[in-house]
N, C-alpha and C positions, 0 to 999 in steps of 0.2 A: 737380588734386591736392588741392584743398580738399574735394571731395566723396568722394574715394577712401578717405581715412583713416576717416571715420565708417562707410562701407559695410563696410570690412574688420572693424571692431569689431563691427558687427551680425552679420556672417557668423560670426565666432568665437563670439558668444553663441548664435546659432541652432544651430551645430554642437555646442556644449556641451550645450544643452538636448536635442538629439536623442540624444546619448550617454546622458544620464540617463534618457530615455524607454526606450531600448533596454535599459539595465540594469534598469529597473523591469519591463519585459516579461520579461526573462530570469528575474528573481526569481519572478514569477508562474508562469512555466512550470515552474521547478524545484519550487515548492510543489505544483503540480498533479501533477507526476511522482511526488513523494514520497507524496502521498495515494493515487494509483493503485497504487503499489507496496505500501503497507500494506494496502490493500483486497484486492489479489490474493494477497498472501502470508500474511496473518493472518486477516482477517475472513471471507473467503469459505470457506477450508478449515475454520475452526472452525464456521461456520454449516452447512456440508455435514455435518460429523461429528455435530453436534447433531440435524439432520434425519434422518440415518441411524439414530441411536439411537432417535429417536421412531418411525421406520418399523419398526425391528426389534421394538420393544415392541408396536406395533400389529398386525404380521403374525403373530408367533409367540407373543405374550402372555407373553413371558419377559424377565426383566431380564438383560442381558448380563453384568452383574457377578456375578450368582448362578451363571451358567454357568461363568464363569472360575474362581470359587472352587471349584466342584465339580470342574472339570477339574484344577486344581492339587492339590486334596485327594486325588484318586484317583491321583496320581503321574504324570499325563500332562503335566506342565508342560514347560518348556523344558529340554532335555537339554544339559548342557555337554560340550564335546568333550574 
């Protein structure tokens, strides 16, 4: 009985430390998940649109904004129902 009490105290300390390690790992995983979410939903689509605009200008040598202005000026804009 003399040795069992200190062993139980050490077991509870080790178990508590393991729980904190698991919480720390979970926090890291959540942060990585958030970073991937932002990357896939914001950064990559914006980068794709930017590259699409550059490609449009390089292929047709026309600014898409000028085309839209002409399209709207000629009355071919979005028609409301």
